[in-house]
C-alpha positions in Angstrom: -67.7 -116.8 -69.8 -70.3 -117.0 -72.9 -73.7 -115.8 -72.0 -76.9 -116.2 -73.3 -80.3 -114.6 -72.5 -84.3 -115.6 -73.7 -87.1 -114.7 -73.0 -88.7 -117.8 -73.5 -92.6 -117.0 -74.0 -93.3 -120.7 -71.2 -90.3 -122.6 -70.2 -92.7 -125.7 -70.6 -93.7 -124.1 -74.4 -89.9 -124.1 -75.1 -89.1 -127.3 -73.9 -91.0 -128.7 -75.8 -89.7 -126.8 -79.1 -86.6 -128.5 -78.2 -84.7 -124.9 -76.5 -82.4 -127.9 -73.7 -81.6 -129.9 -77.0 -80.7 -127.0 -77.8 -78.7 -125.4 -74.8 -77.1 -129.0 -73.8 -74.7 -128.1 -77.5 -74.2 -124.7 -77.5 -72.4 -125.8 -73.7 -73.4 -121.4 -72.6 -71.7 -121.0 -68.9 -74.4 -118.7 -67.5 -78.5 -118.8 -69.1 -81.0 -116.4 -68.3 -84.3 -117.0 -68.8 -87.3 -114.5 -68.7 -91.4 -114.5 -68.5 -91.1 -118.4 -67.4 -95.0 -119.1 -66.9 -93.9 -121.7 -64.3 -94.7 -122.1 -60.5 -91.5 -124.0 -58.6 -94.0 -126.9 -58.6 -94.5 -127.3 -62.3 -90.4 -127.1 -63.1 -89.5 -129.8 -60.8 -88.9 -132.7 -63.3 -84.8 -132.7 -64.0 -85.5 -131.7 -67.7 -85.4 -127.9 -66.2 -83.1 -129.1 -64.1 -79.8 -129.1 -66.6 -76.8 -131.5 -65.4 -73.9 -129.6 -64.7 -76.0 -126.6 -63.9 -77.2 -124.5 -60.8 -80.8 -123.5 -62.1 -82.6 -120.7 -60.2 -85.8 -119.4 -60.8 -88.2 -116.5 -59.1 -91.6 -117.2 -60.1 -93.9 -114.4 -60.5 -97.2 -114.9 -57.9 -99.4 -114.9 -61.0 -100.3 -118.1 -62.3 -98.9 -118.5 -66.3 -96.8 -114.9 -65.8 -94.0 -113.6 -66.3 -91.1 -115.3 -64.0 -87.4 -115.2 -64.2 -84.5 -117.8 -64.1 -80.5 -118.2 -63.9 -78.8 -121.7 -65.1 -75.1 -121.2 -63.8 -72.2 -124.0 -64.7 -70.3 -122.3 -60.9 -72.1 -122.3 -57.5 -72.8 -118.7 -57.2 -71.5 -117.1 -53.3 -74.8 -115.2 -53.7 -78.4 -115.4 -55.3 -80.5 -112.1 -55.4 -84.2 -113.3 -56.1 -85.9 -110.1 -56.7 -85.5 -106.1 -56.4 -86.0 -106.2 -52.9 -82.8 -108.5 -52.4 -80.6 -105.7 -53.4 -81.9 -102.5 -52.9 -84.2 -100.8 -50.1 -87.0 -99.3 -51.7 -90.2 -100.6 -52.1 -90.2 -103.5 -55.1 -93.1 -105.7 -53.5 -95.2 -104.6 -56.9 -92.3 -105.8 -59.0 -91.2 -108.7 -57.5 -94.7 -109.9 -57.4 -94.0 -110.3 -60.8 -90.9 -111.5 -61.1 -88.5 -109.7 -62.6 -85.5 -109.5 -61.5 -82.8 -112.3 -60.4 -79.3 -111.5 -59.6 -75.7 -114.3 -59.5 -72.8 -112.6 -57.9 -69.6 -114.6 -58.7 -66.0 -113.5 -57.9 -65.6 -110.7 -59.8 -69.0 -110.5 -62.0 -72.4 -110.3 -61.3 -75.3 -111.9 -64.1 -78.9 -110.4 -63.9 -82.1 -111.8 -65.7 -84.3 -109.2 -66.0 -87.4 -109.1 -67.1 -89.0 -105.1 -68.5 -92.2 -104.7 -68.0 -94.5 -104.4 -71.5 -96.6 -101.6 -71.7 -98.3 -102.2 -74.7 -101.5 -103.8 -73.1 -102.9 -100.3 -71.6 -102.5 -96.9 -70.4 -101.6 -99.0 -66.2 -99.4 -101.2 -67.7 -96.7 -98.5 -69.3 -97.3 -96.1 -65.6 -96.0 -99.1 -64.3 -92.7 -99.9 -66.9 -92.3 -95.8 -66.0 -92.1 -96.1 -62.2 -90.0 -99.3 -62.7 -87.7 -97.3 -64.8 -87.2 -94.7 -62.4 -86.7 -97.0 -59.5 -83.9 -99.2 -61.1 -82.2 -96.0 -61.6 -81.3 -96.0 -58.3 -80.0 -99.6 -58.3 -78.0 -98.7 -62.0 -76.7 -96.2 -60.0 -75.1 -98.4 -56.8 -73.5 -101.3 -59.5 -71.8 -98.7 -61.4 -70.2 -97.8 -58.0 -69.7 -101.0 -56.8 -65.7 -102.7 -57.4 -67.1 -105.3 -59.6 -69.0 -105.8 -63.4 -72.3 -106.4 -64.1 -74.4 -108.2 -66.9 -77.6 -107.6 -67.4 -79.0 -109.9 -69.5 -83.2 -110.0 -70.5 -85.9 -108.4 -72.3 -86.0 -104.7 -71.9 -88.9 -104.3 -74.1 -86.9 -100.6 -75.8 -86.0 -101.2 -78.9 -83.6 -98.4 -78.5 -82.8 -96.7 -82.1 -84.3 -96.9 -85.3 -82.1 -99.4 -86.9 -83.6 -101.9 -83.5 -86.6 -101.7 -85.3 -88.0 -102.1 -88.5 -91.0 -99.9 -88.6 -89.9 -97.0 -86.8 -92.0 -94.9 -88.0 -95.2 -97.0 -87.5 -94.2 -97.8 -84.2 -93.0 -94.2 -82.5 -96.5 -93.7 -80.3 -96.6 -97.3 -79.2 -94.6 -98.6 -76.1 -91.3 -100.1 -76.9 -90.6 -97.2 -79.2 -91.7 -94.6 -77.1 -89.7 -91.6 -77.3 -89.3 -91.5 -73.2 -88.1 -95.0 -73.9 -85.6 -94.0 -76.2 -84.4 -91.4 -74.4 -84.0 -93.4 -71.1 -81.6 -95.5 -72.8 -80.0 -93.0 -74.2 -79.2 -92.1 -70.7 -78.4 -95.5 -69.8 -75.4 -96.3 -72.7 -74.2 -92.7 -72.0 -75.3 -91.4 -76.0 -74.7 -87.8 -77.2 -77.9 -87.1 -77.8 -79.1 -88.1 -74.0 -81.2 -84.5 -73.0 -79.7 -85.5 -68.9 -76.6 -84.5 -67.8 -76.3 -88.1 -65.2 -75.7 -89.7 -67.5 -74.5 -93.7 -66.9 -71.8 -95.7 -68.5 -73.2 -98.6 -69.1 -72.5 -100.6 -72.8 -74.7 -102.2 -75.5 -72.6 -105.5 -75.7 -74.0 -106.5 -78.9 -73.1 -103.2 -80.5 -70.1 -103.7 -79.6 -70.0 -106.6 -81.9 -71.9 -105.8 -84.6 -73.2 -102.7 -85.7 -75.7 -104.4 -88.6 -78.9 -103.3 -89.4 -82.3 -106.1 -89.2 -80.4 -107.3 -86.3 -83.7 -108.3 -84.5 -84.2 -110.4 -81.1 -88.3 -110.4 -81.3 -90.8 -110.7 -83.7 -94.7 -110.5 -83.4 -96.6 -114.0 -83.5 -99.1 -111.7 -86.1 -99.2 -112.0 -89.8 -96.0 -112.8 -91.6 -93.3 -110.8 -89.4 -91.0 -113.6 -88.9 -90.7 -114.0 -92.4 -90.2 -111.0 -93.2 -88.3 -110.4 -90.5 -89.9 -107.6 -89.1 -88.6 -107.1 -85.9 -87.7 -105.7 -82.5 -84.0 -105.6 -81.0 -85.6 -105.6 -77.7 -83.2 -108.2 -75.6 -79.6 -107.2 -74.5 -76.4 -107.6 -72.7 -76.2 -104.7 -71.0 -72.9 -104.4 -69.3 -70.6 -102.5 -66.7 -68.1 -100.0 -68.8 -65.0 -102.6 -67.6 -66.2 -104.8 -70.2 -66.5 -103.0 -72.4 -63.4 -104.8 -73.8 -64.3 -108.1 -72.7 -66.8 -108.9 -75.2 -65.4 -111.4 -77.2 -67.1 -111.6 -81.4 -68.6 -115.0 -82.2 -71.1 -116.9 -84.8 -74.8 -117.3 -83.8 -75.3 -114.0 -81.6 -78.9 -114.1 -82.6 -79.7 -117.7 -82.4 -82.4 -117.8 -85.4 -81.9 -121.7 -86.4 -84.9 -122.6 -84.8 -88.0 -121.3 -82.9 -87.8 -122.0 -79.1 -90.1 -119.0 -78.7 -91.2 -115.3 -79.8 -87.9 -114.2 -79.1 -84.3 -115.9 -80.0 -82.0 -116.3 -77.8 -78.9 -113.4 -78.0 -75.4 -115.3 -77.1 -72.4 -112.9 -75.9 -68.7 -114.0 -75.2 -66.9 -112.2 -72.7 -63.1 -112.8 -71.8 -63.5 -113.3 -68.4 
């Protein structure tokens, strides 16, 4: 199963830059999109519903903002629009922003997740922390289920120093704050975790690539792209049962063309 995750920074803008032509060539089984910035009536054209795929979108209520989607070749057994569809907690604020969609197949579920950024203002960072804390119950529930999970998306957190070019200058900035990185330690059962209730999810990319300077997002300011001054904030976070199912391949991070300020992240699984 080939799975692609990409923050499109506007699906219509990415389409104009040739993304759908590329998707046709790579022939993935599941494609997870984040930051659609489009309402359903704005993406009714066949271009946004590629032939051979089932299309599912969870848009934000606010026009031109957020939103997630999934394309999949196989028809899912179930589709869950928003975190409120899978968890009893009050997810109204998050679901209004269109940050979560999940499709269930026979033995595996695939998620497209768009974690908030806290870089705009302090209130958004607090919103991000609240979502992270509430999301813990969802992650624990996933870990207990007798199925595997692939949680694709823009988590808006660079986990380690190797995941960000200018780590020294960003230690007080959203996306690389100590609290955020510690949360990733907990999620991935890292030795550095300060908690004793660690989960055991896996960063699929790092199973097959441990190299430096592997980034998925670059600021549009200055010469960030040209100088590869980037952040790795897009992930496939998978349940531990898939650790040995991650298949090495070329072009894990596709940078030959630019459809967005994020690069597509493609990983294959032997399932």
